[in-house]
C-alpha positions, 0 to 999 in steps of 0.5 A: 099141627103138623106139616106133611109136603108131597102129596102122591098117593103115599103122601095122601094115603098118611095125610087121611089117615092122620086127619081121622085120628084128628090130627091138624095137618096142613099139607102142599104139593108141588102141583097144587092139586092134589094138595086141595083135593086133601082139604076136604078131608080137613087139611089145610092146603098151602100154595107156598111151602115156606106157609105150610110148614109154618106152625107145624111140631113135625114135617113130614116130606114125601117126595121123589128123591134126593134132588126133590128134597133138598129143594122142598126143606130149603123153600120150606126153611123159613117156615120152620118153627126152632123146634121142628123135626123134620121127618123123611119118608123119601126113598133117597140115597145113604150118603145123599142122606147123611149129607143132609143129616149133617147138614141139617145138625148143623143149622139147629134142625132136627132131622130124621130118615123114616123110608118106608116099605109101604103102598097107598093102602099101608099108608092108608090103614097104619099098616106096611113096615117104617124103618128109621136110623140115626140119633137114638134120643130124636128115634125114641121121642118120635117112636110113639108118634110113627108106629101110629103111622105103620104096622111096623117100626123099625130101628137101625143104628146110629149112622142117620144113613142106614135105614137109606141103606136098608130100604134101597136092600129091600127094593132091591130084592122087591125088584128080583121078585117081579122080575122073577115072576115074570121071566114066570110067565114068559116060562108060562106061556111057552109051555102053553101055560096061560098066567092065570095056571101058573100062578095057580101054583104059589096055591100049592107051593109057597117059595118064600118060606124057604127064604130064611133057610137059603139065607143062613145056607148062603151066610154059613158058606159051606158049600160042599155040603150040597142041597141042591149041586151046581151041574144040576140047578144048571140043567134045569135052567139049561132046560127052561132055556130052551123051552123057552126058545122052543116056544119063542118067549124071551125070557130076562132074568135067568139067562144072566143067572146061568151066566153066572152058574157057568161062571162058577161051574167053570172054576169047580164048583159043579158039586158045590151046593148052588147057593155058591154063586153068592160066594164072592159077594159075601 
């Protein structure tokens, strides 16, 4: 029997998938109605979190943050079986994850952090990506079961906080992508192009396929072999900013990129590849 704590969109998706595979699942949520709703698929809801974990061989968590994880685990502790394994899918801080893993190890409770790049539908369909780090033997024992919950399971090393760090890296890039799309639509609006028409650009132009090459270029640090000079990239940024201003549309990300470009041009990098703006981050 499993226990699942935190019945938001992600947690409830996981539970529905587990029930379809025939797993017995006890569930708990801070707002009891969300746990009660899963009784319809055969999960057993509990109002008391310690009762929800009683008898479970694994306890899974999908909560909001470090504070919520620590609070709920302490409340659940009286119900833990001696050999229970806690699997936390919450996006948490690396420092908090490291301290949490050490604290529960001292208490004799196995703790596995396994954050995910998954939305509710991924949880429901067992697709997406799940990260894991920490004790290798524990991971190897859990991997067959965790693999059933995701499309891809990735082990990142023995440090318990490593998966938490990589989850933040991924979310950071996802935020940049969304902010970039926001600026794209802002520029399109200024240019008189409806958002739906602007989006059609990506039917023909897929910048995602260039990402590995761009990352490799940054890591190679061969700034003196430009494919796009920084000065020319800055000129294009100027054209975009001027068009946005003329069209009375506010861009949010591009002004900061232009500022960074100006800093590197002032340092003499105008004729280097524009990826030189990443130099100080390496």
